[in-house]
N, C-alpha and C positions, 0 to 999 in steps of 0.2 A: 504495499500500500505506501507506503513511503516513498520508494522508487518512482511510482506512479506520480505521485503528488510532484514530485520533484521535474519530472518530465514533462507534465502538464504546464509548471511554470516558466520552464525550457522554452516551450513551444510560443506560450506565450508574449515572452521576450523575442522571442524571434520574429515571431509576427509584427512588433513595434518596429523592428528594425526595417524588414520588409519594406512597410508602409511607408516609414520614414524615405528609405532609399527611393521609395518610387514618388513620392510627394503626394502621397494620398491619403483624402479625410476618411482614412481606416480606425482613426481611434476618435473617443470625443473631443480631448484636447487641442489636435489638430485641425478636426471640423471647424471646432467655433476659436481657433486663434484669433478670427479678424472682429472677434463680437464681443466675449468675454471669458472669464476662466471657468472650468468646470473643475469641481471639486464634488470630494466624497466625505462621509464621516465614517471615521475608521475605530473599530474595537481594537482591544490590547493585542488580542493575537494576529490581527494583522500589520500593526505597526512594531512590535516586536518579530516579526517575518517569521514566527510559530505555522501561521496559516500561510504557507508558501505562494500557493496558487492565488490566494486573495492580495499577497503582497506584490506578486508579478503583475495581476491586472492594477492594481492601484496604479504604480510604476508607468503602466501602459497606456492608460487612458484618461488620467485626470493629472492637474497642475495645482493644485489647491487642496487641502485637507483640513477638515474639522475633528474634535473628539468627540465622539459617543458620549462618554460618561467620566472618563479620568480627571477631567478639571473640572467636574461639578463639586461644589462644597463637599457635599458629602464623602466624596472619594478622596479629595486633594487635603481636605482640611480636618479629618473628623472629628478632632479633640481639642478641647480648650487649651488654650497656652502658647508658647513660640514654639516648645517640642511637639505640636499637634500635627504638625502637617506631613503628608506622606508625597513626595514630590518624585519618587522612583518611577511611576506608571507616565505620569505625564512628562518628564525627562525625555523618557524613550520615544515619546509621541514627537515631541519636538526635535528631537535628533533624528527621527524616520523624516521627519518633513525636509530640514536641513541637507542631509543628506540627498535627498533628492531632488534638491532646487524649487521646491515649491513654495506657495504661499500659505504662509501657516495661520489658520484661526485658533483663536483662544474661545471654550464655551464651558460653562457662563458663570459671571461673577456673582449678579446678585437675582435669585430666582426665590419662588415662595415654595419650590419642590427640591427636594433632593438636599435640603439644607438642616443640618443637626438641630436638635431642639435647644442643644444648649446655647447657640446664637441669641437666643429669646429669653433664657431663664436667668434669673438672678443668682450667685454665687451665695452658698450657705443660707443666712438667714435675712440676707437685704435683697430688697425688691429690684426687678428690672428698671430701669432707667432709658430715656431716648438717648444719653449720651454715651452710656456704657454700649447700647448698641452701635450707636453711630461708631465708636471707638473700634468695636470689633471688626464693624464692614469696612472701617477705613486701614487697620491692621493686616487684614484681611485682603483686600484688594493692592496695597502699595505690595505686601509679600508677595503675592504671585506674580501681578504686572511686572513689579520690578524685577522679578528673577529673571523673566523672559524679554525685557526689553530689548527692543531693536531685534530680536529673532520672531517672536509672535506679532505679526502685521496688523491684526483686526481682532477684535474681542465683541463679543454680547455680552456688553455691560450689564443691562437690565433686560429679564427676558419677562413676558407674558404677565404686565403689570394693567391689563385691561381686562375689564368685562367683556360680554359680547355686545352690550349695549353702547361700548365705548367708555364707560365708565370706570374710575378708577378700583380694579379689584383691593377689596380689603382684605389683603396680605399680610401673612405676621409683619414683614417690613414696614407695610403702612401702617398697620395698629401700635406699633414700637416707637417708629420714628414721626410718621405723617406723611403728607404727600412730598415734602422736599425730600426724602429717602431717593426717589430716582435723581435728580439734580447733582445731590451730595455723589452717589456713586459715580456718575460721568466725572465729577470734578476729580475725586479719589485718583481714577483711572488715569486721567490726563494728568495730574500730578507725576503718576508714577512712569508713564511713559508718553512725553507730549506728542511723539509722533505717528502713534499708534491709531487706526482706524478705529471709533469707539460706535459700536451700534446699538441702536433699540430694537428688541428682535421679539415677534410675536407671530399666533396663528390664526386663519380666517380674517384678516385684516382686506382681504378682499371684499367682503361683507360692507356696504353701505356705512351702518351702523359703529362698527368698530374701526373702519376706514377712517370716518371722521372725527372720532377719538384719537387716532393715532396721529391724525395731522394737525389736531388740536394742541397736543401734549406737545409734540414735535416744535411747532411754531413758539409755545410758552417756553419751553427751554432755550431755543434760540433766542427770543427776546428778551429772555435772563442772563443771555451770552455764556450757555450752558457749554462746553465742548463737546457735543453730539455730533459725529460727523459720519454718519451712517445710518441706514434704513436696513431692517432684517424681515422680510417674509417668509415664514416658513414654507408655506405653498403645501401642505398635508391634503393632499386633492383626493378626489375619488373621481368615477368613470363620467358622471355629469358635471361636478363641481369643482373649482369655479368654471364657470362655463367663460368661452375666449371672450365675450363682450363685459362679462364681467371684472374679469382679469384687466383686460385693457382699459376699462374704467379706471380700475384702480391705480395700474401702475402710471395712467394719465395723471391721476390727481397728485401723486405722492412726487413725480417729476417736478410740481412746483415748491416743494420743499427746498430745491438744488442740493439733494444729499445721495449720493452713490446709492443704489438700492442692491443689495444682494437678495436672492434666493436661496435660504440658508438650510432649510430641511426639507427637500423637496421628496416627494413619492406620489402613488396612485393607487389608493386602495380598493383591490377589486374584489372583496370579498361581500357578497350580498348584505350583510348587517352593515359594511362599511357605507353602503349608499345613502345613510341615513344623515349623515352629519360630515362635517370635514373638521372635526374638532381635533386637537393633538393635546388633549388635557389627558393624561397620564390616567387619570379616574376612569375616564370614560373609552379604555381601549380595548375593552369589549369588544366594541364594533369591528375592532380589527381581528379579532382571532376568533369568530363564530361563524355559523354557516358557509354552505359552501359558496366554491368560486363561481361568479356567473358564467351562463354559457356562451362560449366564444369568448374569452375573457382576454386571451392573447390579443386578437385583432382590439377589441375595444380598448383594453390596455393601450397598443400602438397609436390609436385614434385619438385618446384624448392626449399620449404626451406628444404628439405632432400639431394639436390645437395646442397646446402650451406652450411648447417652443415656437409655434408660429408669433405668439404674442409676444414673446421673450424677445424674439429677433427684432421684432418692429420697434421693441422698446430699448435697444443694445446701446444705444449712446447713454442711456442712463441706469444700465444694470452691469454691475460689476464683475457678479460671481455667479454661477447656481450652482448650487451643492446638494447631491442626494444625500436623503440619509439612509445610509447604510450603502454597502455595496454589493449585495446578492440576496436573494429573496429569503435565504437560510440566516443572513445577518439581520433581519429589518425587524423591529419592534410589532412590524405588521405583516409578518410572513406568511400567515393564513390567507393574507390578501392577494399575495404574489405583486408586491407592489413596485418593483426596480426593474432595471434595464436587463440584468443578468440573474439567472437561471441559481438555484442550488448547486450545480455542478461547474459554474462560472463561466458560463455560456452565454452569448448575447442572446438575447429574445428577440420577437417580432419589432417591440417596442425600441430598443437599440436600433435597429436600421430607418424604424419610421424617425427617430431623431436625428442620424445622421442624415438624412436624405431630406430635410428641413434646412439645415445648414447648405448643404449642397444646393438649394433651390435659393436660397438666400444670397451664396454666391453666384449664381447664374444670371439673377435678376439686377447686380450690380450695372 
């Protein structure tokens, strides 16, 4: 089995060499090189190259990487105190990106999920205060961003701060600090690395109420001279949502913010239950792991990916990066929805061909 894995990895790398030699748009990063970077979220087996096939596929197809879990607070800083950090996996992730000349993203600094309870709890008999939580946030951001200063080029600073109606989510951060926790997070990140791109990242922001909430939030931060320098749209899609029209309207509206846009967590859920909504809330992930995959799923998946990329290409002057949330279906948090371009055997699906075809059409239309 080990020799088979290595032979597939070697074949993938050989394919890349052949494609480059022939100047052929056979890979995602080459097909879209004139439009935007192509990224992928990595798990630990991939960036440590234990998954040799996965690592080879990443090197072949992508020029940007995001960490799936190893830089979330729960993984990176599980315990209180200066010795409470676990930098080993995150260091390996950054080293993998550097070794392969990739644009490296950090994900995520401030989020209501996957943050340890101690962050919001007092010590001993002392009640928690706004000042203590702010100090813990600042220490965490300065330590983490400072460690990778100049190496990680973009950070998801604040993640999912809004409700579906565009109002502020009453998260532990909001309850402990107040509305200005968002501004403070960006200020601390900028203090730690003034040259890094600092993004606000959220899901379902194509939908008009949440879209309007994002625009209002960003404009407020800009008016206060808060150093926000990027916008992340997760784009966890299904076979029908977002529609091309909805996505086009959202990207047109976001362009008015004059920030580079990144599609940060792209996947397309093809399970039957996954057609109910496009939420990225971890607590609602049951929709992604139940029910049979819809009939003719491969073709429907290809059609939706083609539709999404046609809109991305239309807005390519404002889009900096498109990142898939996972490499293959076997790696995905929505794996039963077969949501990605590569199957569990690391092979491209019809959706891959459909995405490449959209890039070729865009090139022919120039």
